[in-house]
DOLUMBA-756942 format. One line per 3 residues: number of its first residue (from 1); their letters; for each residue x, y, z of C-alpha. Coordinates in Angstrom, 3 decimals, always signed. Layout:
residues N
NUM	A	X Y Z  ... $
END
This chain:
residues 477
1	MAK	-91.844 -8.389 -42.833  -91.299 -8.791 -46.569  -90.783 -12.312 -47.899 $
4	ESI	-87.172 -13.187 -48.569  -86.174 -14.045 -52.147  -83.018 -15.887 -53.244 $
7	FQY	-81.342 -15.375 -56.636  -78.257 -16.952 -58.218  -75.865 -15.498 -60.815 $
10	DNR	-72.703 -16.854 -62.374  -70.853 -13.550 -62.187  -71.134 -9.930 -61.026 $
13	EDY	-71.897 -8.679 -64.544  -75.035 -10.832 -64.688  -75.997 -9.683 -61.187 $
16	LSA	-75.645 -5.991 -62.003  -77.538 -6.256 -65.295  -80.429 -8.332 -63.929 $
19	NNR	-83.786 -6.586 -63.545  -85.794 -9.487 -62.140  -85.148 -8.723 -58.468 $
22	PTD	-87.970 -6.941 -56.637  -87.157 -3.545 -55.193  -89.786 -3.542 -52.455 $
25	QST	-88.652 -6.588 -50.484  -85.515 -8.271 -49.157  -83.369 -10.295 -51.543 $
28	VSL	-80.363 -12.549 -51.080  -78.290 -13.319 -54.162  -75.428 -15.768 -54.703 $
31	VGS	-73.046 -14.094 -57.125  -70.441 -16.698 -58.043  -69.225 -17.648 -54.559 $
34	EVE	-70.184 -14.349 -52.892  -73.462 -13.389 -51.217  -75.158 -10.035 -51.837 $
37	YKG	-77.975 -8.652 -49.699  -80.475 -6.050 -50.898  -83.754 -4.654 -49.658 $
40	VNV	-84.824 -3.960 -46.084  -84.393 -5.989 -42.896  -82.647 -8.924 -44.548 $
43	IVA	-82.483 -11.820 -42.073  -80.219 -14.831 -42.643  -79.100 -17.931 -40.773 $
46	ALP	-76.782 -17.435 -37.760  -73.612 -18.678 -39.439  -70.199 -16.974 -39.322 $
49	QNC	-70.001 -16.790 -43.125  -73.198 -14.721 -43.117  -71.805 -12.084 -40.753 $
52	EVG	-70.342 -8.719 -41.659  -69.098 -6.101 -39.207  -72.115 -4.531 -37.525 $
55	DML	-74.665 -7.284 -38.184  -76.974 -7.940 -35.250  -77.709 -11.259 -33.585 $
58	IYD	-81.493 -11.600 -33.225  -83.925 -14.320 -32.140  -86.769 -15.704 -34.264 $
61	KQE	-89.699 -16.423 -31.921  -91.551 -18.271 -34.679  -88.765 -20.712 -35.563 $
64	LKH	-87.114 -20.584 -32.084  -83.709 -19.899 -33.628  -80.984 -17.283 -33.469 $
67	KIL	-80.551 -15.436 -36.744  -78.565 -12.556 -38.191  -80.052 -9.192 -39.144 $
70	KMA	-78.029 -7.548 -41.903  -77.711 -4.092 -40.383  -76.882 -2.495 -43.742 $
73	TYD	-80.518 -3.254 -44.632  -82.050 -2.344 -41.259  -85.165 -0.194 -41.270 $
76	AST	-86.647 +0.435 -37.833  -90.081 +1.426 -39.115  -90.685 -1.905 -40.897 $
79	FDS	-88.766 -4.294 -38.638  -91.034 -7.135 -37.467  -90.582 -6.789 -33.702 $
82	DRY	-93.513 -9.127 -33.046  -91.577 -12.022 -34.551  -87.959 -11.092 -33.841 $
85	IKS	-86.158 -10.163 -30.631  -83.271 -7.761 -31.135  -80.198 -8.405 -28.994 $
88	DAL	-78.735 -4.926 -29.642  -75.390 -6.726 -29.913  -73.444 -6.113 -33.126 $
91	WHR	-70.981 -8.599 -34.633  -67.376 -7.595 -35.117  -65.388 -10.794 -35.552 $
94	NVM	-65.277 -14.558 -35.380  -62.709 -16.427 -33.287  -62.624 -20.223 -33.157 $
97	NVG	-66.243 -20.391 -34.405  -67.369 -18.058 -31.632  -69.104 -14.918 -32.849 $
100	LFL	-68.194 -11.867 -30.796  -70.932 -9.253 -30.585  -70.531 -5.841 -28.985 $
103	YKG	-73.465 -4.445 -27.016  -74.734 -1.121 -28.400  -74.674 +0.874 -25.164 $
106	QDT	-72.625 +1.535 -22.092  -72.922 +2.686 -18.502  -70.487 +4.222 -16.021 $
109	QRW	-69.502 +2.087 -13.039  -66.657 +1.360 -10.661  -64.642 -1.691 -11.672 $
112	AAQ	-64.513 -2.823 -8.025  -66.507 -1.862 -4.951  -65.104 +0.149 -2.074 $
115	CEF	-64.701 -1.533 +1.305  -67.625 -0.769 +3.585  -67.415 -0.304 +7.360 $
118	ELS	-69.949 +0.641 +10.029  -69.189 +2.405 +13.311  -72.038 +1.737 +15.731 $
121	GLD	-72.703 +1.881 +19.458  -71.599 +5.468 +20.133  -72.985 +6.919 +23.374 $
124	LTQ	-73.229 +10.671 +22.882  -74.758 +11.316 +26.282  -71.281 +11.214 +27.742 $
127	AGS	-67.920 +12.401 +26.515  -65.850 +9.831 +24.686  -62.995 +9.192 +22.316 $
130	FSF	-61.287 +6.501 +20.290  -58.234 +6.100 +18.087  -58.952 +5.700 +14.357 $
133	IST	-56.659 +4.630 +11.485  -57.705 +4.373 +7.829  -55.447 +2.982 +5.125 $
136	GYQ	-57.737 +4.185 +2.358  -56.235 +5.984 -0.650  -54.223 +9.059 +0.412 $
139	AKA	-55.533 +8.759 +3.980  -53.494 +9.925 +6.963  -52.554 +6.284 +7.700 $
142	EAT	-51.682 +7.076 +11.317  -53.707 +7.259 +14.498  -56.211 +10.116 +14.795 $
145	TIA	-58.153 +10.744 +18.003  -61.889 +11.153 +17.418  -63.433 +12.807 +20.499 $
148	WAA	-66.694 +14.457 +21.562  -68.206 +16.199 +24.565  -71.286 +15.032 +26.446 $
151	NDT	-74.521 +15.530 +24.466  -72.613 +16.366 +21.296  -74.177 +15.544 +17.916 $
154	LAS	-73.356 +12.672 +15.589  -72.753 +15.279 +12.876  -69.901 +16.748 +14.946 $
157	VLA	-68.342 +13.299 +15.160  -68.776 +12.786 +11.408  -67.089 +16.124 +10.686 $
160	QFT	-63.860 +14.788 +12.174  -63.561 +12.189 +9.403  -61.918 +14.647 +7.040 $
163	TGN	-61.201 +13.853 +3.405  -58.488 +14.987 +1.038  -54.784 +14.261 +0.742 $
166	GGV	-53.677 +13.232 +4.211  -57.209 +13.532 +5.619  -58.486 +11.103 +8.233 $
169	IGN	-60.174 +8.927 +5.607  -58.281 +10.222 +2.564  -59.100 +11.243 -0.986 $
172	ASY	-62.792 +12.146 -1.343  -62.957 +10.577 -4.813  -62.386 +7.152 -3.271 $
175	NSA	-63.398 +7.499 +0.396  -66.448 +8.842 +2.192  -68.286 +8.878 +5.509 $
178	AID	-71.999 +9.385 +6.109  -74.569 +9.071 +8.882  -77.105 +6.260 +8.691 $
181	GSS	-79.432 +6.269 +11.700  -77.234 +6.147 +14.787  -74.239 +4.766 +12.863 $
184	III	-71.500 +6.162 +10.663  -70.901 +4.320 +7.380  -67.389 +4.678 +5.965 $
187	MVG	-66.401 +3.632 +2.429  -62.692 +3.330 +1.630  -61.012 +2.541 -1.663 $
190	GTG	-58.141 +3.257 -4.025  -54.658 +1.787 -3.736  -53.421 +0.354 -0.459 $
193	TNN	-54.898 -2.153 +1.936  -58.161 -0.193 +2.232  -58.829 -1.060 +5.841 $
196	ITI	-59.892 +0.611 +9.098  -58.879 -0.104 +12.672  -60.057 +1.448 +15.955 $
199	SDK	-58.593 +1.234 +19.456  -58.228 +3.077 +22.796  -61.974 +3.434 +23.342 $
202	TGG	-62.959 +5.655 +26.298  -66.221 +6.939 +27.847  -69.022 +7.067 +25.292 $
205	AAD	-66.945 +4.962 +22.907  -66.669 +2.011 +25.309  -69.267 +0.007 +23.376 $
208	LAL	-68.237 +1.280 +19.942  -68.213 -1.531 +17.344  -66.531 -1.599 +13.937 $
211	TDY	-68.136 -3.949 +11.396  -66.258 -4.852 +8.210  -68.794 -5.697 +5.503 $
214	SKV	-66.230 -7.183 +3.116  -66.042 -10.392 +5.141  -69.316 -12.033 +4.138 $
217	CKI	-69.574 -12.745 +0.411  -71.301 -15.072 -1.997  -70.335 -16.306 -5.449 $
220	GDT	-73.514 -17.208 -7.269  -75.518 -18.997 -4.588  -72.444 -20.239 -2.725 $
223	LVS	-71.861 -18.413 +0.555  -68.247 -17.516 +1.246  -68.148 -16.391 +4.859 $
226	DTD	-64.911 -15.914 +6.767  -65.124 -13.608 +9.760  -61.332 -13.400 +9.980 $
229	THR	-60.601 -12.325 +6.395  -60.882 -8.764 +5.125  -61.333 -8.706 +1.344 $
232	SFE	-60.148 -5.536 -0.311  -61.968 -5.894 -3.625  -60.252 -2.911 -5.201 $
235	GST	-56.905 -3.393 -3.461  -56.037 -6.982 -4.392  -56.602 -9.398 -7.249 $
238	VAT	-59.748 -11.483 -7.387  -57.559 -14.559 -7.184  -56.177 -13.268 -3.878 $
241	CFP	-59.650 -12.615 -2.504  -61.080 -15.953 -3.636  -58.127 -18.278 -4.388 $
244	GIA	-60.138 -21.471 -4.316  -62.403 -20.318 -7.107  -60.675 -17.571 -9.047 $
247	SDL	-57.032 -18.607 -9.246  -57.344 -20.613 -12.466  -59.697 -18.164 -14.173 $
250	LPV	-58.249 -14.739 -13.591  -54.631 -14.326 -14.686  -53.190 -10.841 -14.225 $
253	TTA	-51.260 -9.132 -17.029  -49.087 -6.135 -16.111  -47.532 -5.505 -19.511 $
256	SYT	-48.584 -4.855 -23.073  -46.266 -5.003 -26.082  -46.083 -3.103 -29.343 $
259	VQG	-46.143 -4.815 -32.719  -42.344 -4.589 -32.598  -42.259 -6.532 -29.332 $
262	INR	-41.385 -3.536 -27.160  -42.633 -3.716 -23.580  -44.758 -0.697 -22.783 $
265	PYR	-46.620 -1.358 -19.525  -49.346 +0.921 -20.846  -49.962 +3.494 -23.592 $
268	CGV	-49.574 +1.090 -26.472  -51.694 +2.503 -29.302  -55.096 +0.874 -29.796 $
271	AFQ	-57.251 +3.133 -32.010  -54.783 +4.564 -34.536  -56.730 +7.631 -35.637 $
274	IFK	-57.342 +8.746 -32.036  -53.758 +7.832 -31.101  -52.359 +9.902 -33.958 $
277	AYC	-54.623 +12.891 -33.284  -53.360 +13.061 -29.710  -49.683 +12.310 -30.264 $
280	TTS	-49.313 +14.735 -33.171  -49.400 +17.758 -30.868  -49.458 +16.293 -27.338 $
283	GSS	-46.892 +13.515 -27.557  -43.396 +13.719 -26.165  -41.448 +16.894 -26.992 $
286	TFV	-38.210 +14.953 -26.515  -36.893 +12.104 -28.639  -38.630 +8.738 -28.229 $
289	DDT	-37.381 +5.919 -30.397  -39.933 +3.329 -31.504  -37.709 +0.780 -29.748 $
292	TSG	-38.037 +2.623 -26.417  -39.653 +0.589 -23.646  -41.633 +2.131 -20.814 $
295	SVL	-44.812 +4.188 -20.663  -43.828 +7.371 -22.489  -45.962 +8.484 -25.430 $
298	PMT	-44.379 +8.692 -28.897  -42.927 +12.065 -29.860  -44.902 +14.824 -31.559 $
301	LAK	-44.965 +15.308 -35.313  -42.798 +18.412 -34.964  -40.174 +16.551 -32.955 $
304	FNA	-40.237 +13.623 -35.382  -39.688 +15.954 -38.351  -36.869 +17.705 -36.479 $
307	CAT	-35.063 +14.359 -36.268  -34.330 +14.623 -39.997  -31.720 +17.325 -39.397 $
310	SEV	-30.676 +16.339 -35.894  -27.037 +15.970 -34.964  -27.929 +12.958 -32.817 $
313	EAE	-27.327 +9.747 -34.757  -30.192 +7.800 -33.137  -32.699 +10.518 -34.048 $
316	VAC	-31.655 +10.613 -37.687  -31.685 +6.803 -37.821  -35.244 +6.702 -36.459 $
319	YNR	-36.434 +9.257 -39.012  -34.763 +7.417 -41.898  -35.969 +4.007 -40.731 $
322	HNG	-39.529 +5.246 -41.256  -38.693 +7.136 -44.461  -39.870 +10.359 -42.856 $
325	DYD	-43.384 +8.920 -42.468  -44.887 +9.878 -39.077  -47.744 +7.399 -39.521 $
328	DYL	-45.250 +4.585 -40.013  -43.405 +5.665 -36.862  -46.627 +5.683 -34.811 $
331	RGA	-47.723 +2.296 -36.130  -44.617 +0.848 -34.522  -46.129 +1.832 -31.158 $
334	MID	-49.480 +0.115 -31.795  -50.355 -2.832 -29.599  -49.747 -6.465 -30.477 $
337	TDC	-53.080 -8.150 -29.760  -51.429 -11.501 -29.060  -49.592 -10.073 -26.054 $
340	LKG	-52.871 -9.878 -24.126  -54.065 -13.421 -24.748  -53.035 -14.389 -21.242 $
343	TVG	-55.819 -12.202 -19.921  -58.629 -14.194 -21.508  -57.437 -17.782 -21.116 $
346	DAY	-57.009 -20.071 -24.118  -57.715 -17.190 -26.497  -61.530 -17.197 -26.313 $
349	QNF	-62.183 -20.854 -25.531  -63.184 -19.573 -22.114  -64.489 -16.209 -23.290 $
352	GKE	-66.748 -14.662 -20.692  -65.505 -16.581 -17.656  -63.858 -13.550 -16.119 $
355	GKL	-66.849 -11.286 -16.537  -69.274 -13.996 -15.486  -67.359 -14.773 -12.304 $
358	LAS	-66.821 -11.125 -11.421  -70.492 -10.368 -12.003  -71.587 -13.111 -9.611 $
361	IFY	-69.541 -12.067 -6.552  -71.490 -10.106 -3.928  -70.934 -8.817 -0.406 $
364	KDH	-73.589 -8.162 +2.226  -73.766 -4.480 +3.143  -74.861 -2.754 +6.371 $
367	NDE	-78.505 -2.867 +5.242  -78.258 -6.658 +4.900  -78.473 -6.348 +1.118 $
370	WKP	-76.241 -8.135 -1.381  -74.168 -5.679 -3.426  -71.849 -6.538 -6.349 $
373	CYP	-68.167 -6.618 -5.423  -67.320 -5.822 -9.051  -70.001 -3.398 -10.290 $
376	AAY	-68.621 -3.029 -13.828  -68.853 -6.749 -14.576  -72.220 -6.936 -12.844 $
379	QAS	-73.555 -4.111 -15.007  -72.346 -5.892 -18.130  -74.047 -9.112 -17.048 $
382	LWG	-77.443 -7.373 -16.916  -77.463 -6.461 -20.581  -79.691 -8.641 -22.685 $
385	VTV	-83.355 -9.143 -23.526  -85.789 -11.227 -21.508  -89.034 -12.305 -23.176 $
388	AGY	-91.538 -14.438 -21.273  -91.803 -17.904 -22.790  -88.614 -17.598 -24.833 $
391	TTG	-85.902 -18.625 -22.400  -83.662 -19.769 -25.250  -83.514 -16.196 -26.529 $
394	FEP	-81.471 -13.498 -24.823  -81.361 -13.325 -21.080  -79.431 -11.257 -18.522 $
397	GNI	-76.109 -12.929 -17.793  -75.317 -13.865 -21.383  -73.477 -10.634 -22.119 $
400	YLS	-70.138 -9.967 -20.486  -67.753 -7.126 -19.838  -65.229 -6.994 -22.670 $
403	DSD	-61.724 -8.206 -22.013  -58.516 -6.322 -22.872  -58.124 -8.380 -26.031 $
406	ELV	-61.685 -7.491 -27.006  -61.059 -3.777 -26.427  -58.148 -3.958 -28.843 $
409	GYM	-60.297 -5.837 -31.329  -63.246 -3.499 -31.605  -61.201 -0.322 -31.194 $
412	NDD	-59.417 -1.168 -34.434  -60.144 +1.881 -36.601  -61.556 -0.098 -39.514 $
415	IRL	-63.949 -2.055 -37.293  -64.831 +0.929 -35.103  -65.747 +3.154 -38.043 $
418	KLN	-67.911 +0.411 -39.567  -69.666 -0.335 -36.268  -70.462 +3.234 -35.262 $
421	PFI	-73.119 +3.970 -37.941  -74.978 +0.793 -36.979  -74.641 +1.545 -33.256 $
424	TAV	-76.155 +4.956 -34.001  -78.978 +3.343 -35.984  -80.125 +1.416 -32.910 $
427	GGT	-79.684 +4.361 -30.547  -76.430 +3.230 -28.947  -73.267 +4.956 -27.730 $
430	TLG	-70.600 +5.072 -30.419  -67.066 +3.798 -29.898  -64.081 +6.035 -29.379 $
433	GSS	-65.506 +8.942 -27.402  -65.287 +7.566 -23.879  -62.904 +5.471 -21.816 $
436	LWS	-64.017 +1.881 -21.250  -63.171 -0.755 -18.651  -61.833 -4.191 -19.537 $
439	SSQ	-62.652 -7.216 -17.383  -58.939 -7.856 -16.796  -56.882 -6.755 -13.835 $
442	YYG	-53.553 -5.013 -14.287  -52.778 -6.020 -10.713  -54.486 -5.678 -7.337 $
445	YNA	-55.185 -1.958 -7.424  -55.777 -1.385 -11.138  -57.666 -2.806 -14.108 $
448	WYF	-57.105 -2.365 -17.857  -59.185 +0.073 -19.854  -59.267 +1.915 -23.171 $
451	YAT	-58.106 +5.509 -22.706  -60.210 +7.402 -25.242  -58.211 +10.638 -24.948 $
454	YGT	-54.954 +8.983 -26.019  -56.346 +6.110 -28.102  -54.284 +3.711 -25.992 $
457	LYY	-54.645 +0.766 -23.658  -54.145 +2.016 -20.119  -54.925 +1.070 -16.547 $
460	YIK	-56.475 +2.859 -13.606  -57.546 +2.451 -9.983  -60.450 +0.021 -9.775 $
463	VFR	-62.769 +2.268 -7.775  -62.683 +5.024 -10.390  -65.706 +5.256 -12.685 $
466	YGV	-65.376 +4.463 -16.381  -67.643 +3.231 -19.135  -68.811 -0.376 -19.227 $
469	RGS	-69.834 -2.228 -22.386  -71.109 -5.749 -22.713  -69.773 -8.249 -25.224 $
472	LAF	-71.784 -11.319 -26.212  -69.946 -14.522 -27.112  -72.176 -16.665 -29.330 $
475	QFL	-71.181 -20.204 -30.295  -72.090 -20.878 -33.915  -73.524 -24.340 -34.547 $
END
């Protein structure tokens, strides 16, 4: 690692004309009141004024301090990895003296786990039957008789648990059944109560048992066991599942607003360039005023231009209000970041609480193993760097799933386009190409996420799989 040099100049003219700075090592110059960084792998103190979009939070093992790597000077081949631990988390803004760093990579996970059930105790040596009802997503939701002949196979019983719209256990994207030993394991999810009931057991089903594995949970190391309560992780809010712990931490927001204060429950624009690219040809082919509430996309460019000569007064007024500028019209449909503050609690004072809580809730499955109830948040909590002997560095659990407000923040075109080259430099997944979960619930069945195809904030069923990114909240001293 080259030695850092510090230079001071009264003005930019003196700085540009100076020839005393070395070209083969890192330099930091104070030019009037501004700081300039040159060279390779420039490392500065972890202070908000030292951060520019894309800078990485690192840890100095020699001085036992967090520092900032100026990513515009990053050179992988000469970076001193023996001394410094990279967090792979890149800074994008400062809120209330908390630096918000976006993790470089992502994974694909369900936001919430399916409900797990086990059917055990079937006696296939004799004929039997039982009545089965699943309220999983798009399931039949009415009694189905499951029956078998003496000495039939477990596979023939399993085959009766059909999937699909109106199937016995419903949509195969959310529900499944499989054999495990002498039992049948059924996973149900999607919207609805996501539950299973059995009754009318005869013959070989006389000793049939149904075990609901959503009833025994733990939050951190605290066991939450209630044999009478079925917890539908993907079918109800976390506060409903765990009211004593989650009610004050996990508010639910079911609306987002445009910069003009128009309530659009979803499809407010987030990343303008992506939003425009989609709406230009795939927006609404009928008139949509920028004061229109609801979830409809803005109109196409062709329809907007046609408003100029329309005989409908409202269409002409809309066109004239934006001076014939389609970009100006679309910007009226962009999201107002402040409208989502209720989803993070005190606007970042409690940043990370949602993701941290969600990541620490587990249920005990049929193999007696603890599984995360909210896999997306759990995945985010794993991101970090653990180095033996440096517990004050970066550890799993310090990086959280981004909240809706965070998604809006780093999907801002200016920030996104500045971050992406640095994300690429450290081998990460760039922003804007894939849909990403938020840590916030829309309501019981759905959670917020960034819809990459539209460039909008959207919501979807919690057991669907979308990208997960971690976001590190670092308190500057």
